[in-house]
All heavy atoms as TSV, in Angstrom:
chain	resi	resn	atom	element	x	y	z
A	1	GLU	N	N	43.135	51.856	34.613
A	1	GLU	CA	C	44.509	52.127	34.281
A	1	GLU	C	C	44.748	51.733	32.847
A	1	GLU	O	O	44.088	50.851	32.316
A	1	GLU	CB	C	45.439	51.401	35.233
A	1	GLU	CG	C	45.578	49.924	34.928
A	1	GLU	CD	C	46.549	49.220	35.854
A	1	GLU	OE1	O	47.606	49.776	36.148
A	1	GLU	OE2	O	46.212	48.117	36.280
A	2	LEU	N	N	45.683	52.400	32.203
A	2	LEU	CA	C	46.047	52.026	30.852
A	2	LEU	C	C	46.950	50.807	30.918
A	2	LEU	O	O	47.810	50.705	31.791
A	2	LEU	CB	C	46.779	53.174	30.157
A	2	LEU	CG	C	45.978	54.452	29.952
A	2	LEU	CD1	C	46.817	55.485	29.233
A	2	LEU	CD2	C	44.692	54.195	29.194
A	3	VAL	N	N	46.741	49.885	30.011
A	3	VAL	CA	C	47.535	48.650	29.984
A	3	VAL	C	C	47.933	48.362	28.543
A	3	VAL	O	O	47.431	48.983	27.617
A	3	VAL	CB	C	46.747	47.453	30.565
A	3	VAL	CG1	C	46.426	47.668	32.016
A	3	VAL	CG2	C	45.470	47.189	29.791
A	4	GLY	N	N	48.802	47.401	28.371
A	4	GLY	CA	C	49.145	46.948	27.033
A	4	GLY	C	C	47.988	46.162	26.461
A	4	GLY	O	O	46.839	46.317	26.868
A	5	GLU	N	N	48.271	45.307	25.541
A	5	GLU	CA	C	47.233	44.465	24.954
A	5	GLU	C	C	46.528	43.638	26.025
A	5	GLU	O	O	47.098	43.313	27.053
A	5	GLU	CB	C	47.868	43.526	23.930
A	5	GLU	CG	C	48.483	44.240	22.744
A	5	GLU	CD	C	47.457	44.954	21.889
A	5	GLU	OE1	O	46.363	44.401	21.657
A	5	GLU	OE2	O	47.750	46.078	21.459
A	6	GLY	N	N	45.274	43.291	25.771
A	6	GLY	CA	C	44.558	42.386	26.658
A	6	GLY	C	C	43.826	43.053	27.799
A	6	GLY	O	O	43.443	42.396	28.750
A	7	GLY	N	N	43.595	44.357	27.733
A	7	GLY	CA	C	42.815	45.021	28.768
A	7	GLY	C	C	41.350	44.643	28.653
A	7	GLY	O	O	40.929	43.940	27.737
A	8	SER	N	N	40.540	45.120	29.585
A	8	SER	CA	C	39.118	44.810	29.554
A	8	SER	C	C	38.362	45.678	28.554
A	8	SER	O	O	37.208	45.433	28.270
A	8	SER	CB	C	38.507	44.950	30.946
A	8	SER	OG	O	38.726	46.249	31.444
A	9	GLY	N	N	39.018	46.706	28.017
A	9	GLY	CA	C	38.401	47.569	27.025
A	9	GLY	C	C	39.450	48.289	26.218
A	9	GLY	O	O	40.637	48.262	26.541
A	10	ALA	N	N	39.023	48.943	25.146
A	10	ALA	CA	C	39.941	49.689	24.292
A	10	ALA	C	C	39.218	50.899	23.736
A	10	ALA	O	O	37.989	50.931	23.672
A	10	ALA	CB	C	40.463	48.807	23.164
A	11	GLY	N	N	39.969	51.903	23.363
A	11	GLY	CA	C	39.380	53.094	22.789
A	11	GLY	C	C	40.443	54.014	22.227
A	11	GLY	O	O	41.622	53.669	22.179
A	12	THR	N	N	40.008	55.195	21.832
A	12	THR	CA	C	40.881	56.202	21.242
A	12	THR	C	C	40.871	57.446	22.114
A	12	THR	O	O	39.807	57.889	22.550
A	12	THR	CB	C	40.396	56.560	19.823
A	12	THR	OG1	O	40.341	55.369	19.044
A	12	THR	CG2	C	41.321	57.557	19.155
A	13	ILE	N	N	42.038	58.011	22.357
A	13	ILE	CA	C	42.140	59.233	23.157
A	13	ILE	C	C	41.532	60.392	22.376
A	13	ILE	O	O	41.954	60.690	21.260
A	13	ILE	CB	C	43.612	59.544	23.505
A	13	ILE	CG1	C	44.246	58.402	24.295
A	13	ILE	CG2	C	43.720	60.868	24.249
A	13	ILE	CD1	C	43.673	58.200	25.668
A	14	ASP	N	N	40.525	61.041	22.956
A	14	ASP	CA	C	39.917	62.232	22.355
A	14	ASP	C	C	40.617	63.502	22.830
A	14	ASP	O	O	40.789	64.439	22.067
A	14	ASP	CB	C	38.440	62.337	22.752
A	14	ASP	CG	C	37.513	61.651	21.772
A	14	ASP	OD1	O	37.958	61.257	20.684
A	14	ASP	OD2	O	36.324	61.509	22.097
A	15	LEU	N	N	40.982	63.525	24.113
A	15	LEU	CA	C	41.506	64.748	24.724
A	15	LEU	C	C	42.403	64.381	25.893
A	15	LEU	O	O	42.119	63.417	26.614
A	15	LEU	CB	C	40.328	65.600	25.231
A	15	LEU	CG	C	40.626	66.860	26.017
A	15	LEU	CD1	C	41.201	67.932	25.103
A	15	LEU	CD2	C	39.364	67.367	26.706
A	16	THR	N	N	43.481	65.126	26.081
A	16	THR	CA	C	44.292	65.000	27.291
A	16	THR	C	C	44.211	66.325	28.032
A	16	THR	O	O	44.215	67.394	27.421
A	16	THR	CB	C	45.766	64.669	26.976
A	16	THR	OG1	O	46.341	65.720	26.219
A	16	THR	CG2	C	45.890	63.365	26.217
A	17	GLU	N	N	44.103	66.263	29.353
A	17	GLU	CA	C	44.003	67.472	30.171
A	17	GLU	C	C	45.037	67.405	31.294
A	17	GLU	O	O	44.784	66.836	32.356
A	17	GLU	CB	C	42.603	67.609	30.745
A	17	GLU	CG	C	42.391	68.915	31.461
A	17	GLU	CD	C	40.946	69.108	31.896
A	17	GLU	OE1	O	40.045	68.397	31.425
A	17	GLU	OE2	O	40.743	70.004	32.726
A	18	PRO	N	N	46.247	67.971	31.059
A	18	PRO	CA	C	47.274	67.986	32.101
A	18	PRO	C	C	46.853	68.904	33.252
A	18	PRO	O	O	46.412	70.028	33.029
A	18	PRO	CB	C	48.504	68.552	31.390
A	18	PRO	CG	C	48.195	68.519	29.931
A	18	PRO	CD	C	46.706	68.555	29.816
A	19	LEU	N	N	46.969	68.398	34.486
A	19	LEU	CA	C	46.564	69.165	35.659
A	19	LEU	C	C	47.719	69.347	36.653
A	19	LEU	O	O	47.493	69.626	37.814
A	19	LEU	CB	C	45.394	68.466	36.362
A	19	LEU	CG	C	44.134	68.275	35.526
A	19	LEU	CD1	C	43.109	67.457	36.285
A	19	LEU	CD2	C	43.549	69.619	35.109
A	20	GLY	N	N	48.941	69.171	36.202
A	20	GLY	CA	C	50.086	69.301	37.090
A	20	GLY	C	C	50.533	67.959	37.614
A	20	GLY	O	O	51.360	67.293	37.008
A	21	ASP	N	N	49.951	67.520	38.742
A	21	ASP	CA	C	50.366	66.257	39.356
A	21	ASP	C	C	49.632	65.044	38.797
A	21	ASP	O	O	49.905	63.913	39.196
A	21	ASP	CB	C	50.208	66.304	40.868
A	21	ASP	CG	C	48.766	66.483	41.312
A	21	ASP	OD1	O	47.944	66.936	40.508
A	21	ASP	OD2	O	48.470	66.163	42.480
A	22	GLU	N	N	48.703	65.247	37.871
A	22	GLU	CA	C	48.002	64.158	37.206
A	22	GLU	C	C	47.501	64.660	35.854
A	22	GLU	O	O	47.480	65.862	35.594
A	22	GLU	CB	C	46.838	63.647	38.045
A	22	GLU	CG	C	45.764	64.688	38.289
A	22	GLU	CD	C	44.724	64.255	39.317
A	22	GLU	OE1	O	44.995	63.340	40.101
A	22	GLU	OE2	O	43.646	64.847	39.314
A	23	THR	N	N	47.111	63.720	35.012
A	23	THR	CA	C	46.555	64.053	33.707
A	23	THR	C	C	45.257	63.285	33.526
A	23	THR	O	O	45.172	62.104	33.879
A	23	THR	CB	C	47.541	63.675	32.579
A	23	THR	OG1	O	48.726	64.455	32.719
A	23	THR	CG2	C	46.955	63.936	31.202
A	24	LEU	N	N	44.237	63.955	33.015
A	24	LEU	CA	C	42.980	63.300	32.684
A	24	LEU	C	C	43.000	62.959	31.201
A	24	LEU	O	O	43.346	63.793	30.362
A	24	LEU	CB	C	41.786	64.205	32.983
A	24	LEU	CG	C	41.612	64.633	34.428
A	24	LEU	CD1	C	40.379	65.524	34.564
A	24	LEU	CD2	C	41.524	63.445	35.363
A	25	LEU	N	N	42.622	61.715	30.895
A	25	LEU	CA	C	42.532	61.257	29.517
A	25	LEU	C	C	41.068	60.959	29.213
A	25	LEU	O	O	40.415	60.239	29.965
A	25	LEU	CB	C	43.354	59.980	29.318
A	25	LEU	CG	C	44.816	60.045	29.703
A	25	LEU	CD1	C	45.444	58.670	29.569
A	25	LEU	CD2	C	45.555	61.063	28.866
A	26	PHE	N	N	40.541	61.521	28.161
A	26	PHE	CA	C	39.167	61.292	27.750
A	26	PHE	C	C	39.200	60.281	26.612
A	26	PHE	O	O	39.715	60.568	25.532
A	26	PHE	CB	C	38.520	62.612	27.331
A	26	PHE	CG	C	38.372	63.569	28.480
A	26	PHE	CD1	C	39.451	64.325	28.926
A	26	PHE	CD2	C	37.159	63.693	29.133
A	26	PHE	CE1	C	39.324	65.194	30.000
A	26	PHE	CE2	C	37.016	64.557	30.201
A	26	PHE	CZ	C	38.101	65.306	30.641
A	27	VAL	N	N	38.665	59.075	26.881
A	27	VAL	CA	C	38.778	57.943	25.967
A	27	VAL	C	C	37.423	57.649	25.329
A	27	VAL	O	O	36.439	57.398	26.022
A	27	VAL	CB	C	39.279	56.685	26.727
A	27	VAL	CG1	C	39.403	55.512	25.764
A	27	VAL	CG2	C	40.603	56.959	27.427
A	28	ASP	N	N	37.387	57.682	24.008
A	28	ASP	CA	C	36.197	57.274	23.256
A	28	ASP	C	C	36.265	55.760	23.104
A	28	ASP	O	O	37.100	55.233	22.369
A	28	ASP	CB	C	36.177	57.948	21.895
A	28	ASP	CG	C	34.992	57.531	21.041
A	28	ASP	OD1	O	34.188	56.669	21.469
A	28	ASP	OD2	O	34.876	58.060	19.920
A	29	TYR	N	N	35.407	55.047	23.821
A	29	TYR	CA	C	35.406	53.589	23.788
A	29	TYR	C	C	34.169	53.045	23.064
A	29	TYR	O	O	33.914	51.847	23.061
A	29	TYR	CB	C	35.467	53.014	25.210
A	29	TYR	CG	C	34.235	53.330	26.032
A	29	TYR	CD1	C	33.215	52.397	26.156
A	29	TYR	CD2	C	34.074	54.567	26.651
A	29	TYR	CE1	C	32.067	52.692	26.883
A	29	TYR	CE2	C	32.943	54.861	27.368
A	29	TYR	CZ	C	31.947	53.931	27.476
A	29	TYR	OH	O	30.814	54.236	28.186
A	30	GLY	N	N	33.398	53.939	22.447
A	30	GLY	CA	C	32.213	53.523	21.701
A	30	GLY	C	C	30.922	53.737	22.448
A	30	GLY	O	O	29.854	53.460	21.913
A	31	GLY	N	N	30.989	54.218	23.691
A	31	GLY	CA	C	29.783	54.490	24.474
A	31	GLY	C	C	29.220	55.857	24.145
A	31	GLY	O	O	29.700	56.555	23.255
A	32	THR	N	N	28.199	56.248	24.870
A	32	THR	CA	C	27.574	57.543	24.619
A	32	THR	C	C	28.384	58.710	25.177
A	32	THR	O	O	28.197	59.843	24.763
A	32	THR	CB	C	26.153	57.588	25.216
A	32	THR	OG1	O	26.235	57.320	26.619
A	32	THR	CG2	C	25.250	56.574	24.553
A	33	ARG	N	N	29.259	58.423	26.135
A	33	ARG	CA	C	30.138	59.441	26.718
A	33	ARG	C	C	31.547	58.881	26.821
A	33	ARG	O	O	31.734	57.673	26.861
A	33	ARG	CB	C	29.673	59.837	28.117
A	33	ARG	CG	C	28.333	60.506	28.111
A	33	ARG	CD	C	27.951	60.927	29.504
A	33	ARG	NE	N	26.612	61.468	29.463
A	33	ARG	CZ	C	26.245	62.517	30.165
A	33	ARG	NH1	N	27.073	63.096	30.971
A	33	ARG	NH2	N	25.014	62.964	30.071
A	34	ASN	N	N	32.509	59.770	26.888
A	34	ASN	CA	C	33.888	59.324	27.038
A	34	ASN	C	C	34.136	58.772	28.430
A	34	ASN	O	O	33.536	59.211	29.410
A	34	ASN	CB	C	34.860	60.476	26.797
A	34	ASN	CG	C	35.016	60.820	25.338
A	34	ASN	OD1	O	34.594	60.076	24.469
A	34	ASN	ND2	N	35.641	61.938	25.059
A	35	LEU	N	N	35.057	57.835	28.507
A	35	LEU	CA	C	35.566	57.335	29.770
A	35	LEU	C	C	36.696	58.275	30.178
A	35	LEU	O	O	37.532	58.633	29.347
A	35	LEU	CB	C	36.112	55.916	29.570
A	35	LEU	CG	C	36.779	55.262	30.749
A	35	LEU	CD1	C	35.741	54.915	31.810
A	35	LEU	CD2	C	37.507	54.011	30.297
A	36	VAL	N	N	36.710	58.721	31.432
A	36	VAL	CA	C	37.770	59.606	31.912
A	36	VAL	C	C	38.723	58.795	32.769
A	36	VAL	O	O	38.309	58.167	33.743
A	36	VAL	CB	C	37.199	60.797	32.719
A	36	VAL	CG1	C	38.328	61.701	33.197
A	36	VAL	CG2	C	36.201	61.581	31.881
A	37	VAL	N	N	39.997	58.802	32.381
A	37	VAL	CA	C	41.037	58.055	33.082
A	37	VAL	C	C	41.994	59.056	33.724
A	37	VAL	O	O	42.495	59.950	33.045
A	37	VAL	CB	C	41.812	57.147	32.103
A	37	VAL	CG1	C	42.921	56.400	32.825
A	37	VAL	CG2	C	40.874	56.195	31.386
A	38	LYS	N	N	42.229	58.894	35.013
A	38	LYS	CA	C	43.191	59.736	35.723
A	38	LYS	C	C	44.524	59.006	35.739
A	38	LYS	O	O	44.606	57.869	36.189
A	38	LYS	CB	C	42.719	59.987	37.153
A	38	LYS	CG	C	43.555	61.010	37.881
A	38	LYS	CD	C	43.214	61.163	39.350
A	38	LYS	CE	C	41.755	61.318	39.652
A	38	LYS	NZ	N	41.488	61.538	41.081
A	39	THR	N	N	45.580	59.646	35.214
A	39	THR	CA	C	46.901	59.023	35.148
A	39	THR	C	C	47.950	59.963	35.717
A	39	THR	O	O	47.676	61.134	35.993
A	39	THR	CB	C	47.298	58.676	33.696
A	39	THR	OG1	O	47.500	59.879	32.964
A	39	THR	CG2	C	46.254	57.828	33.015
A	40	ASP	N	N	49.166	59.430	35.823
A	40	ASP	CA	C	50.274	60.287	36.240
A	40	ASP	C	C	50.596	61.257	35.101
A	40	ASP	O	O	50.191	61.044	33.962
A	40	ASP	CB	C	51.493	59.435	36.619
A	40	ASP	CG	C	52.063	58.689	35.437
A	40	ASP	OD1	O	52.604	59.343	34.525
A	40	ASP	OD2	O	51.968	57.455	35.425
A	41	PRO	N	N	51.324	62.327	35.392
A	41	PRO	CA	C	51.574	63.335	34.360
A	41	PRO	C	C	52.670	62.948	33.373
A	41	PRO	O	O	52.967	63.710	32.462
A	41	PRO	CB	C	51.985	64.559	35.173
A	41	PRO	CG	C	52.605	63.998	36.394
A	41	PRO	CD	C	51.818	62.747	36.692
A	42	TYR	N	N	53.259	61.774	33.522
A	42	TYR	CA	C	54.429	61.416	32.717
A	42	TYR	C	C	54.113	60.486	31.554
A	42	TYR	O	O	55.023	59.990	30.911
A	42	TYR	CB	C	55.495	60.780	33.621
A	42	TYR	CG	C	55.815	61.656	34.798
A	42	TYR	CD1	C	55.402	61.302	36.075
A	42	TYR	CD2	C	56.488	62.860	34.625
A	42	TYR	CE1	C	55.673	62.127	37.158
A	42	TYR	CE2	C	56.764	63.684	35.703
A	42	TYR	CZ	C	56.353	63.311	36.962
A	42	TYR	OH	O	56.607	64.131	38.026
A	43	ASN	N	N	52.836	60.238	31.279
A	43	ASN	CA	C	52.523	59.373	30.146
A	43	ASN	C	C	52.725	60.156	28.849
A	43	ASN	O	O	52.730	61.378	28.838
A	43	ASN	CB	C	51.094	58.813	30.253
A	43	ASN	CG	C	50.059	59.889	30.081
A	43	ASN	OD1	O	49.949	60.464	29.006
A	43	ASN	ND2	N	49.317	60.192	31.113
A	44	ASP	N	N	52.898	59.436	27.761
A	44	ASP	CA	C	53.127	60.094	26.471
A	44	ASP	C	C	51.991	59.859	25.494
A	44	ASP	O	O	52.178	59.813	24.293
A	44	ASP	CB	C	54.456	59.637	25.873
A	44	ASP	CG	C	54.508	58.142	25.628
A	44	ASP	OD1	O	53.574	57.425	26.038
A	44	ASP	OD2	O	55.486	57.684	25.015
A	45	VAL	N	N	50.770	59.731	26.025
A	45	VAL	CA	C	49.587	59.485	25.207
A	45	VAL	C	C	49.115	60.806	24.598
A	45	VAL	O	O	49.128	61.846	25.258
A	45	VAL	CB	C	48.466	58.852	26.066
A	45	VAL	CG1	C	47.243	58.567	25.233
A	45	VAL	CG2	C	48.966	57.581	26.729
A	46	ARG	N	N	48.694	60.733	23.348
A	46	ARG	CA	C	48.238	61.928	22.622
A	46	ARG	C	C	46.863	61.674	22.019
A	46	ARG	O	O	46.495	60.525	21.757
A	46	ARG	CB	C	49.214	62.249	21.480
A	46	ARG	CG	C	50.641	62.453	21.902
A	46	ARG	CD	C	50.827	63.856	22.467
A	46	ARG	NE	N	52.205	64.092	22.852
A	46	ARG	CZ	C	52.624	64.065	24.109
A	46	ARG	NH1	N	51.806	63.792	25.082
A	46	ARG	NH2	N	53.885	64.321	24.402
A	47	PRO	N	N	46.088	62.732	21.758
A	47	PRO	CA	C	44.804	62.555	21.076
A	47	PRO	C	C	45.001	61.777	19.765
A	47	PRO	O	O	45.958	62.008	19.034
A	47	PRO	CB	C	44.334	63.980	20.814
A	47	PRO	CG	C	44.943	64.758	21.950
A	47	PRO	CD	C	46.308	64.136	22.140
A	48	GLY	N	N	44.091	60.828	19.531
A	48	GLY	CA	C	44.167	59.977	18.359
A	48	GLY	C	C	44.834	58.639	18.620
A	48	GLY	O	O	44.684	57.711	17.831
A	49	ASP	N	N	45.585	58.533	19.744
A	49	ASP	CA	C	46.239	57.259	20.086
A	49	ASP	C	C	45.201	56.231	20.491
A	49	ASP	O	O	44.215	56.541	21.153
A	49	ASP	CB	C	47.228	57.434	21.241
A	49	ASP	CG	C	48.495	58.160	20.856
A	49	ASP	OD1	O	48.690	58.443	19.654
A	49	ASP	OD2	O	49.295	58.449	21.765
A	50	ARG	N	N	45.435	54.999	20.125
A	50	ARG	CA	C	44.591	53.866	20.521
A	50	ARG	C	C	45.163	53.305	21.812
A	50	ARG	O	O	46.377	53.134	21.929
A	50	ARG	CB	C	44.630	52.823	19.405
A	50	ARG	CG	C	43.636	51.754	19.547
A	50	ARG	CD	C	42.347	52.113	18.809
A	50	ARG	NE	N	41.473	50.938	18.921
A	50	ARG	CZ	C	40.235	51.004	19.317
A	50	ARG	NH1	N	39.685	52.156	19.603
A	50	ARG	NH2	N	39.516	49.926	19.436
A	51	VAL	N	N	44.315	53.071	22.813
A	51	VAL	CA	C	44.763	52.570	24.114
A	51	VAL	C	C	43.881	51.413	24.574
A	51	VAL	O	O	42.742	51.278	24.151
A	51	VAL	CB	C	44.738	53.676	25.198
A	51	VAL	CG1	C	45.739	54.770	24.884
A	51	VAL	CG2	C	43.357	54.263	25.372
A	52	SER	N	N	44.445	50.579	25.439
A	52	SER	CA	C	43.692	49.535	26.141
A	52	SER	C	C	43.633	49.932	27.605
A	52	SER	O	O	44.546	50.583	28.115
A	52	SER	CB	C	44.384	48.178	26.001
A	52	SER	OG	O	44.321	47.711	24.688
A	53	PHE	N	N	42.580	49.534	28.284
A	53	PHE	CA	C	42.448	49.875	29.701
A	53	PHE	C	C	41.836	48.715	30.454
A	53	PHE	O	O	41.209	47.829	29.890
A	53	PHE	CB	C	41.613	51.146	29.900
A	53	PHE	CG	C	40.254	51.091	29.256
A	53	PHE	CD1	C	39.177	50.531	29.927
A	53	PHE	CD2	C	40.046	51.598	27.993
A	53	PHE	CE1	C	37.922	50.482	29.348
A	53	PHE	CE2	C	38.789	51.553	27.392
A	53	PHE	CZ	C	37.731	50.988	28.075
A	54	SER	N	N	42.056	48.729	31.761
A	54	SER	CA	C	41.403	47.783	32.661
A	54	SER	C	C	41.028	48.549	33.918
A	54	SER	O	O	41.475	49.681	34.120
A	54	SER	CB	C	42.302	46.588	32.983
A	54	SER	OG	O	43.420	47.004	33.717
A	55	PHE	N	N	40.202	47.943	34.744
A	55	PHE	CA	C	39.714	48.603	35.939
A	55	PHE	C	C	40.269	47.937	37.185
A	55	PHE	O	O	40.280	46.715	37.291
A	55	PHE	CB	C	38.180	48.549	36.002
A	55	PHE	CG	C	37.522	49.253	34.856
A	55	PHE	CD1	C	37.061	48.549	33.757
A	55	PHE	CD2	C	37.372	50.621	34.878
A	55	PHE	CE1	C	36.452	49.188	32.700
A	55	PHE	CE2	C	36.762	51.280	33.818
A	55	PHE	CZ	C	36.307	50.560	32.728
A	56	LYS	N	N	40.708	48.748	38.138
A	56	LYS	CA	C	41.063	48.265	39.466
A	56	LYS	C	C	39.832	48.498	40.330
A	56	LYS	O	O	39.273	49.602	40.324
A	56	LYS	CB	C	42.232	49.046	40.049
A	56	LYS	CG	C	43.530	48.848	39.332
A	56	LYS	CD	C	44.610	49.665	40.016
A	56	LYS	CE	C	45.946	49.489	39.350
A	56	LYS	NZ	N	46.985	50.278	40.011
A	57	ASP	N	N	39.399	47.493	41.054
A	57	ASP	CA	C	38.191	47.632	41.875
A	57	ASP	C	C	38.249	48.847	42.783
A	57	ASP	O	O	37.275	49.579	42.930
A	57	ASP	CB	C	37.952	46.379	42.716
A	57	ASP	CG	C	37.546	45.186	41.872
A	57	ASP	OD1	O	37.135	45.383	40.713
A	57	ASP	OD2	O	37.656	44.063	42.372
A	58	GLU	N	N	39.390	49.089	43.401
A	58	GLU	CA	C	39.487	50.204	44.346
A	58	GLU	C	C	39.532	51.564	43.650
A	58	GLU	O	O	39.372	52.591	44.286
A	58	GLU	CB	C	40.719	50.040	45.249
A	58	GLU	CG	C	42.049	50.202	44.546
A	58	GLU	CD	C	42.586	48.932	43.900
A	58	GLU	OE1	O	41.884	47.908	43.870
A	58	GLU	OE2	O	43.722	48.977	43.400
A	59	GLY	N	N	39.712	51.584	42.339
A	59	GLY	CA	C	39.800	52.849	41.628
A	59	GLY	C	C	38.540	53.244	40.885
A	59	GLY	O	O	38.493	54.273	40.248
A	60	VAL	N	N	37.497	52.427	40.960
A	60	VAL	CA	C	36.271	52.696	40.206
A	60	VAL	C	C	35.300	53.509	41.057
A	60	VAL	O	O	35.022	53.162	42.197
A	60	VAL	CB	C	35.604	51.375	39.753
A	60	VAL	CG1	C	34.271	51.651	39.092
A	60	VAL	CG2	C	36.525	50.620	38.820
A	61	ARG	N	N	34.795	54.602	40.505
A	61	ARG	CA	C	33.762	55.407	41.148
A	61	ARG	C	C	32.565	55.438	40.222
A	61	ARG	O	O	32.683	55.797	39.067
A	61	ARG	CB	C	34.245	56.849	41.374
A	61	ARG	CG	C	35.496	57.010	42.178
A	61	ARG	CD	C	35.306	57.114	43.677
A	61	ARG	NE	N	34.185	57.862	44.160
A	61	ARG	CZ	C	34.224	59.096	44.637
A	61	ARG	NH1	N	35.334	59.771	44.662
A	61	ARG	NH2	N	33.135	59.650	45.111
A	62	LEU	N	N	31.410	55.079	40.735
A	62	LEU	CA	C	30.177	55.086	39.951
A	62	LEU	C	C	29.247	56.162	40.480
A	62	LEU	O	O	29.212	56.420	41.680
A	62	LEU	CB	C	29.492	53.717	40.034
A	62	LEU	CG	C	30.314	52.526	39.556
A	62	LEU	CD1	C	29.550	51.230	39.807
A	62	LEU	CD2	C	30.674	52.651	38.093
A	63	PHE	N	N	28.472	56.747	39.572
A	63	PHE	CA	C	27.545	57.811	39.957
A	63	PHE	C	C	26.167	57.525	39.386
A	63	PHE	O	O	26.040	57.023	38.269
A	63	PHE	CB	C	28.045	59.167	39.456
A	63	PHE	CG	C	29.355	59.570	40.060
A	63	PHE	CD1	C	30.544	59.204	39.484
A	63	PHE	CD2	C	29.380	60.299	41.237
A	63	PHE	CE1	C	31.759	59.563	40.042
A	63	PHE	CE2	C	30.583	60.658	41.813
A	63	PHE	CZ	C	31.771	60.294	41.214
A	64	ASP	N	N	25.133	57.864	40.156
A	64	ASP	CA	C	23.762	57.743	39.702
A	64	ASP	C	C	23.531	58.764	38.595
A	64	ASP	O	O	23.814	59.946	38.766
A	64	ASP	CB	C	22.814	57.985	40.883
A	64	ASP	CG	C	21.378	57.846	40.474
A	64	ASP	OD1	O	20.789	58.876	40.060
A	64	ASP	OD2	O	20.840	56.737	40.581
A	65	LYS	N	N	23.027	58.314	37.464
A	65	LYS	CA	C	22.826	59.194	36.319
A	65	LYS	C	C	21.837	60.320	36.616
A	65	LYS	O	O	22.051	61.459	36.233
A	65	LYS	CB	C	22.355	58.380	35.118
A	65	LYS	CG	C	22.205	59.189	33.864
A	65	LYS	CD	C	21.831	58.312	32.688
A	65	LYS	CE	C	21.698	59.125	31.423
A	65	LYS	NZ	N	21.392	58.281	30.274
A	66	ALA	N	N	20.751	60.012	37.304
A	66	ALA	CA	C	19.704	61.010	37.555
A	66	ALA	C	C	20.127	62.041	38.601
A	66	ALA	O	O	19.952	63.235	38.412
A	66	ALA	CB	C	18.420	60.315	37.990
A	67	SER	N	N	20.673	61.574	39.725
A	67	SER	CA	C	20.962	62.495	40.833
A	67	SER	C	C	22.395	63.001	40.844
A	67	SER	O	O	22.681	64.033	41.444
A	67	SER	CB	C	20.685	61.798	42.173
A	67	SER	OG	O	21.645	60.772	42.399
A	68	GLY	N	N	23.299	62.256	40.231
A	68	GLY	CA	C	24.706	62.611	40.292
A	68	GLY	C	C	25.384	62.139	41.566
A	68	GLY	O	O	26.573	62.345	41.756
A	69	ASP	N	N	24.616	61.481	42.453
A	69	ASP	CA	C	25.175	60.992	43.711
A	69	ASP	C	C	26.119	59.816	43.463
A	69	ASP	O	O	25.890	59.002	42.565
A	69	ASP	CB	C	24.066	60.512	44.650
A	69	ASP	CG	C	23.199	61.645	45.175
A	69	ASP	OD1	O	23.660	62.816	45.104
A	69	ASP	OD2	O	22.071	61.372	45.608
A	70	SER	N	N	27.141	59.729	44.289
A	70	SER	CA	C	28.073	58.611	44.221
A	70	SER	C	C	27.361	57.339	44.647
A	70	SER	O	O	26.593	57.331	45.614
A	70	SER	CB	C	29.258	58.883	45.146
A	70	SER	OG	O	30.154	57.808	45.129
A	71	ILE	N	N	27.599	56.252	43.938
A	71	ILE	CA	C	27.035	54.953	44.289
A	71	ILE	C	C	28.101	54.210	45.066
A	71	ILE	O	O	29.214	54.005	44.586
A	71	ILE	CB	C	26.632	54.153	43.035
A	71	ILE	CG1	C	25.560	54.904	42.257
A	71	ILE	CG2	C	26.191	52.750	43.411
A	71	ILE	CD1	C	25.253	54.303	40.902
A	72	ARG	N	N	27.763	53.804	46.250
A	72	ARG	CA	C	28.717	53.135	47.119
A	72	ARG	C	C	28.695	51.636	46.854
A	72	ARG	O	O	27.648	50.997	46.890
A	72	ARG	CB	C	28.368	53.412	48.572
A	72	ARG	CG	C	29.451	53.045	49.498
A	72	ARG	CD	C	29.164	53.590	50.846
A	72	ARG	NE	N	30.065	52.884	51.725
A	72	ARG	CZ	C	30.142	53.038	53.000
A	72	ARG	NH1	N	29.346	53.893	53.584
A	72	ARG	NH2	N	30.989	52.373	53.711
A	73	LEU	N	N	29.848	51.078	46.548
A	73	LEU	CA	C	29.962	49.646	46.320
A	73	LEU	C	C	30.304	48.946	47.615
A	73	LEU	O	O	30.918	49.529	48.509
A	73	LEU	CB	C	31.052	49.364	45.272
A	73	LEU	CG	C	30.829	50.010	43.915
A	73	LEU	CD1	C	32.013	49.708	43.012
A	73	LEU	CD2	C	29.550	49.513	43.276
A	74	ASN	N	N	29.927	47.690	47.732
A	74	ASN	CA	C	30.240	46.881	48.923
A	74	ASN	C	C	29.690	47.503	50.206
A	74	ASN	O	O	30.325	47.448	51.240
A	74	ASN	CB	C	31.742	46.645	49.058
A	74	ASN	CG	C	32.304	45.950	47.847
A	74	ASN	OD1	O	31.647	45.087	47.265
A	74	ASN	ND2	N	33.498	46.304	47.459
A	75	ALA	N	N	28.540	48.110	50.105
A	75	ALA	CA	C	27.972	48.763	51.302
A	75	ALA	C	C	27.321	47.777	52.217
A	75	ALA	O	O	26.933	46.723	51.885
A	75	ALA	CB	C	26.949	49.808	50.858
């Protein structure tokens, strides 16, 4: 989720993709790929904006790089 100062990470919005009932934000945080954040459609974030983010345990989905399979946590 996007947060004010003091999140677990920070980056710059590269792209916003409005999808109706939600918006995808592509955040350049310095890694090899963008972090994709799913938000409500009412945020006012624009490409080039600097944002902070944190992770909610129940909202994190991890995938195996080689197979693309979902990695199940707490199994």
